[in-house]
MIBA-490048 format. One record per residue: x, y, z of N, C-alpha, C, CB in turn; residue in one letter. Coordinates in steps of 0.2 Angstrom, whole numbers, padded with zeros to 4 digits, always signed. Glycine has a CB too. Example, Ala and Ser with C-alpha at 12.3 -4.5 7.8 and 13.67 -1.06 7.14 Angstrom:
BEGIN
+0066-0028+0039+0062-0022+0039+0066-0016+0039+0057-0022+0045a;+0064-0011+0035+0068-0005+0036+0064+0000+0039+0070-0003+0029s;
***
This chain:
BEGIN
-0357-0550-0018-0360-0556-0017-0356-0562-0020-0366-0556-0020m;-0353-0566-0014-0350-0571-0017-0354-0574-0021-0348-0576-0013t;-0350-0578-0028-0353-0582-0034-0349-0588-0033-0352-0579-0042s;-0354-0594-0033-0350-0601-0033-0354-0606-0041-0352-0607-0022v;-0349-0608-0041-0352-0612-0047-0352-0620-0045-0347-0611-0056l;-0358-0623-0044-0358-0631-0042-0360-0634-0047-0362-0632-0037v;-0355-0639-0049-0356-0645-0052-0356-0652-0050-0352-0644-0056v;-0362-0653-0052-0363-0663-0048-0369-0664-0054-0367-0665-0038d;-0370-0671-0056-0373-0674-0059-0380-0677-0057-0368-0677-0062d;-0378-0676-0050-0382-0680-0045-0389-0673-0045-0377-0683-0036d;-0394-0674-0048-0400-0667-0046-0402-0666-0038-0408-0669-0050p;-0401-0672-0036-0402-0672-0027-0399-0668-0023-0402-0676-0024v;-0391-0670-0025-0386-0669-0022-0385-0660-0024-0381-0674-0024m;-0386-0657-0031-0384-0652-0033-0389-0648-0029-0383-0652-0041l;-0399-0650-0029-0400-0647-0025-0398-0645-0018-0403-0649-0026h;-0396-0648-0014-0395-0649-0008-0389-0642-0008-0392-0656-0006v;-0384-0645-0012-0378-0640-0010-0381-0632-0013-0370-0643-0014v;-0385-0633-0016-0386-0624-0020-0390-0623-0014-0392-0623-0029e;-0395-0627-0009-0399-0623-0004-0396-0622+0001-0404-0625-0003t;-0389-0625+0004-0384-0626+0008-0383-0618+0008-0379-0630+0005v;-0377-0617+0001-0375-0610-0002-0379-0605+0000-0374-0610-0009l;-0384-0606-0003-0391-0600-0004-0390-0597+0002-0400-0603-0005r;-0392-0601+0008-0394-0599+0015-0387-0596+0018-0396-0606+0020s;-0383-0596+0016-0378-0591+0019-0376-0584+0012-0370-0597+0020g;-0381-0584+0011-0381-0578+0006-0377-0578+0000-0378-0572+0008g;-0374-0583-0003-0371-0583-0008-0375-0586-0015-0365-0587-0006i;-0372-0581-0020-0374-0582-0028-0373-0589-0029-0371-0577-0034d;-0377-0593-0032-0378-0600-0035-0378-0601-0043-0384-0603-0032v;-0374-0604-0046-0376-0608-0052-0376-0615-0053-0371-0606-0057r;-0378-0617-0056-0376-0625-0056-0374-0628-0063-0381-0629-0053t;-0370-0632-0066-0371-0636-0069-0371-0642-0068-0368-0634-0071e;-0371-0647-0074-0373-0656-0071-0368-0659-0075-0382-0659-0073t;-0364-0655-0081-0358-0660-0084-0351-0653-0082-0359-0663-0094t;-0347-0659-0083-0340-0655-0085-0337-0651-0089-0336-0658-0086g;-0340-0652-0094-0342-0647-0101-0344-0641-0099-0348-0650-0106r;-0349-0641-0097-0354-0635-0098-0351-0632-0091-0364-0637-0097d;-0348-0637-0085-0345-0630-0080-0339-0628-0084-0342-0632-0070a;-0334-0629-0087-0328-0627-0090-0332-0621-0093-0325-0633-0095l;-0337-0621-0098-0338-0615-0102-0342-0610-0097-0342-0618-0108r;-0345-0612-0092-0348-0608-0088-0342-0604-0084-0353-0612-0082h;-0337-0606-0080-0332-0603-0077-0328-0600-0082-0330-0608-0073a;-0326-0602-0087-0323-0596-0093-0327-0590-0093-0323-0599-0101h;-0334-0592-0094-0335-0584-0097-0338-0582-0092-0340-0583-0104d;-0340-0584-0085-0343-0582-0079-0339-0578-0075-0345-0587-0077r;-0333-0584-0074-0327-0583-0068-0329-0581-0062-0322-0578-0071r;-0337-0587-0058-0336-0586-0052-0331-0586-0046-0339-0589-0051p;-0333-0585-0040-0327-0583-0035-0326-0589-0035-0328-0578-0028d;-0329-0596-0033-0326-0600-0032-0331-0607-0037-0326-0601-0025c;-0326-0612-0036-0331-0620-0039-0331-0625-0034-0327-0625-0047a;-0337-0628-0033-0341-0633-0030-0340-0640-0033-0347-0632-0029v;-0335-0645-0035-0336-0649-0039-0336-0657-0037-0332-0648-0043v;-0341-0660-0040-0340-0668-0038-0336-0671-0042-0346-0673-0038d;-0333-0676-0039-0328-0680-0043-0332-0684-0049-0325-0685-0039v;-0335-0688-0048-0339-0693-0052-0344-0691-0055-0342-0700-0049t;-0343-0691-0064-0347-0688-0067-0347-0690-0074-0347-0681-0066m;-0352-0691-0079-0351-0694-0084-0346-0692-0088-0355-0696-0087p;-0347-0686-0091-0345-0684-0095-0335-0684-0095-0349-0680-0095d;-0336-0681-0091-0327-0680-0088-0326-0679-0080-0323-0672-0092m;-0322-0683-0077-0322-0681-0071-0320-0675-0066-0319-0685-0069t;-0321-0674-0061-0321-0666-0059-0313-0665-0058-0326-0665-0051g;-0309-0670-0059-0302-0670-0056-0299-0668-0065-0299-0679-0052l;-0304-0670-0069-0301-0667-0076-0306-0659-0076-0304-0673-0085d;-0309-0657-0074-0313-0650-0074-0306-0648-0070-0322-0649-0068v;-0304-0650-0063-0300-0646-0058-0293-0644-0063-0298-0650-0050c;-0292-0650-0067-0285-0648-0070-0289-0644-0077-0278-0656-0073r;-0293-0645-0081-0295-0640-0086-0294-0632-0082-0303-0642-0088a;-0298-0630-0076-0297-0624-0075-0292-0621-0071-0301-0623-0074l;-0288-0625-0070-0281-0623-0068-0277-0621-0075-0277-0628-0064r;-0279-0623-0080-0275-0622-0086-0277-0616-0090-0275-0628-0091d;-0283-0615-0088-0287-0610-0092-0284-0603-0088-0297-0610-0092d;-0280-0597-0091-0277-0593-0090-0282-0589-0086-0273-0591-0095v;-0292-0589-0087-0296-0585-0085-0299-0586-0078-0300-0584-0089l;-0297-0595-0076-0299-0596-0071-0294-0601-0067-0305-0598-0073t;-0288-0600-0068-0282-0604-0065-0283-0603-0057-0273-0601-0068t;-0286-0596-0055-0284-0595-0049-0290-0595-0046-0281-0588-0047d;-0296-0599-0048-0300-0600-0043-0300-0605-0041-0306-0599-0046m;-0303-0602-0033-0304-0607-0029-0307-0613-0030-0306-0605-0024p;-0307-0620-0029-0309-0625-0032-0310-0632-0024-0302-0626-0038i;-0317-0631-0024-0316-0637-0019-0321-0644-0022-0321-0634-0011i;-0317-0651-0022-0319-0655-0022-0324-0660-0016-0315-0656-0024l;-0330-0660-0019-0336-0664-0015-0338-0668-0015-0340-0662-0013l;-0336-0674-0014-0336-0680-0015-0338-0685-0013-0332-0681-0016t;-0341-0693-0014-0341-0697-0009-0335-0700-0009-0348-0701-0010g;-0330-0701-0013-0324-0705-0013-0318-0701-0008-0321-0705-0022r;-0318-0705-0003-0314-0702+0004-0308-0706+0005-0318-0703+0013g;-0307-0711+0002-0299-0714+0004-0292-0708+0002-0298-0723-0003q;-0287-0709+0006-0283-0705+0006-0278-0704+0000-0280-0706+0010w;-0279-0711-0005-0278-0707-0011-0282-0706-0017-0274-0710-0013l;-0288-0705-0015-0294-0700-0018-0292-0692-0016-0303-0702-0013d;-0292-0692-0009-0289-0685-0007-0284-0683-0010-0287-0684-0001v;-0278-0688-0011-0271-0684-0015-0272-0682-0019-0265-0686-0016a;-0276-0688-0025-0277-0685-0032-0281-0680-0032-0279-0688-0037s;-0285-0678-0028-0289-0671-0029-0283-0665-0029-0296-0669-0022g;-0279-0666-0023-0274-0660-0023-0270-0661-0028-0270-0660-0015f;-0267-0666-0031-0264-0665-0036-0266-0663-0042-0261-0667-0037d;-0273-0665-0044-0277-0661-0049-0278-0653-0049-0284-0665-0048a;-0274-0651-0042-0278-0643-0042-0283-0642-0037-0283-0641-0050g;-0286-0646-0034-0292-0643-0028-0287-0640-0023-0297-0648-0023a;-0290-0636-0021-0288-0631-0014-0291-0634-0010-0290-0623-0014d;-0297-0638-0008-0299-0641-0005-0304-0646-0005-0300-0638-0003d;-0304-0651+0000-0307-0660-0002-0313-0659+0003-0300-0668+0001y;-0319-0659+0001-0323-0662+0007-0328-0668+0005-0329-0656+0009l;-0328-0673+0009-0332-0679+0008-0338-0679+0009-0331-0684+0011v;-0343-0682+0005-0351-0683+0006-0351-0689+0011-0356-0685-0001k;-0355-0688+0014-0360-0684+0017-0357-0679+0021-0364-0688+0021p;-0358-0672+0019-0354-0666+0023-0360-0661+0027-0349-0660+0017f;-0355-0660+0030-0360-0655+0037-0361-0648+0033-0354-0653+0046n;-0365-0645+0033-0368-0640+0029-0363-0633+0032-0376-0639+0030p;-0363-0632+0039-0359-0625+0041-0352-0627+0038-0357-0623+0049q;-0348-0634+0038-0343-0635+0033-0342-0633+0029-0342-0638+0031d;-0345-0633+0025-0344-0631+0017-0348-0623+0017-0348-0637+0011l;-0350-0621+0022-0351-0612+0019-0342-0610+0023-0360-0605+0025l;-0342-0614+0028-0335-0611+0030-0328-0612+0026-0335-0612+0036n;-0329-0617+0023-0325-0618+0018-0323-0612+0013-0326-0623+0015r;-0330-0612+0009-0330-0605+0004-0329-0600+0006-0336-0603+0001v;-0330-0598+0012-0329-0592+0014-0321-0592+0016-0334-0588+0019s;-0318-0597+0018-0311-0596+0018-0308-0594+0013-0309-0601+0019a;-0310-0598+0008-0306-0599+0001-0309-0592-0002-0309-0606-0004l;-0315-0587-0001-0317-0581-0006-0315-0576-0003-0324-0581-0007t;-0313-0576+0004-0313-0570+0009-0317-0566+0008-0307-0565+0009g;
***
């Protein structure tokens, strides 16, 4: 079973993403801060991470860079899921190491398809 780490400081959005992914048969774990997400990813090595960009302790871009810098998570697929959809935001996400970028509000099936494409 595919495992996905979802990181978002908004409890409503966290619940929505978790519900969507679970409906697709995915094992979901959640974290609300970047630091907790990094610990989780390092210790449990999920198959994929879905990360919000705007968070209070560290941005999703910082999380992305840190995951890429950790030898245990450097190859983990990362999807940035965010309300920031300007071309410069998207470019910054890919520059930080994201594999995909999805703008909120999102189509639930689109998220499932993207996770599936990245986790095989």
